[in-house]
C-alpha positions, 0 to 999 in steps of 0.5 A: 970898776970903770965908768962903763962897767958901773953904768952897765950894773946900774942899768941891769939893776934898774931893768930888773927891779925898775927902781934903785936907791943911790945908797944901795948902788954905792954899797953894791959897787963900793963907790962914793955917793958922788960917783953914783950921782954922776953916773945917774946924771949921765945915764939920764942925759942919754935917756936910759933912766929917769932920776928920782929922789934918792935914786932912779927908775926905769923909763918903762914906768916913766913913759907908760903911754909911749911904749918904750922897749920892755925889758925881758919882754919875751920872758914876761909874755911867757909868764903872762901865758902861765898866769892866764891858765890860773883864771877861771870863768866867774872868778873875782881877780885882783892884780897889781901893776907892772909890765907883766900884768900889762902883758896878761891884760893884753891876752885875756879872752874878750869873752871872759866872764868875771870881775877884775879889780886892779890898783893899776890904771894902765892895767884897768884900761888894757883889760877894759878895752880888750874884754867884756869883763867887769873892771873895777879900779881901786883908786887912790894917789897914783905913785909916780914911780910905779903908776899904781894907786897907793895910800889909805883909800886903796888899803881901805878898799882892799880891806873890804874885798875877798877875791879868789885870786891875787896876781902880784909882781915883786922886786925881790924874792928869796927863801930867807927874806920872802917877797920884798920891795923897795917902796914903802907905800907899794909894800903896804898896798901889796900887803893888803892885796895878799891879805884880801885873797883866797890864793896869791900868785907871784909873777916874776922874771927869774932874775929876781929870784934869790934877791931881796929889797929892803922891805918885806911884803910877806913870807913865802908861806903867804903865796900859793903859786910862783910863775916865772919864764923858766921850765918848772924843772929848772934847778933855780926853782927847786928850793921854792917848790916846798913853799908853793906850786911853781908854774 
């Protein structure tokens, strides 16, 4: 595989999953660790990615206040519009972080009444400045990779909650592996989020369907809704309809 082809694969994986591990890239493309490291260094010099310990992350997360180009923005806006249809007046809502959640935060009606818990400082700020809804940030150590609050203090706070609806993103989703992610601390927070909710909605662009990361958040049976940008009749979604409502 040529260098340009490898780097295109790396960018595609980072755009979809936000973070990639060097070892996973080696396995995916059957090349050496040194080759991947050189590719990552070159992509970082070009400003396309941000290297972190053991891999690389998207600049979308590295530069949250600089409004970088958002990957699949139109698709994420469509998912946000679908998520908005699940919200009801008076609900207690819990959300994760990520670009889809930011798109949702930007379209919540200014007069919406309810309580909004989130582990994302960025989402909390977006909702607070655009709506009269009560916003509560579940604070802890801020992850440099995902810009959400993690750690035991967040998990303890989540254990005391019982919310009507949890809106959460994912880095992988498959029938065999369920909902998966690649960051241990993020996985623990997401597990606690799902456990605290009466119902859980998974928000994901379709490129993440039928993919799996190293760590399981929950089986598909723990999720009630799947929201993608696809039409509900799309062939890619058929295998998931027996597990939950697909929107």
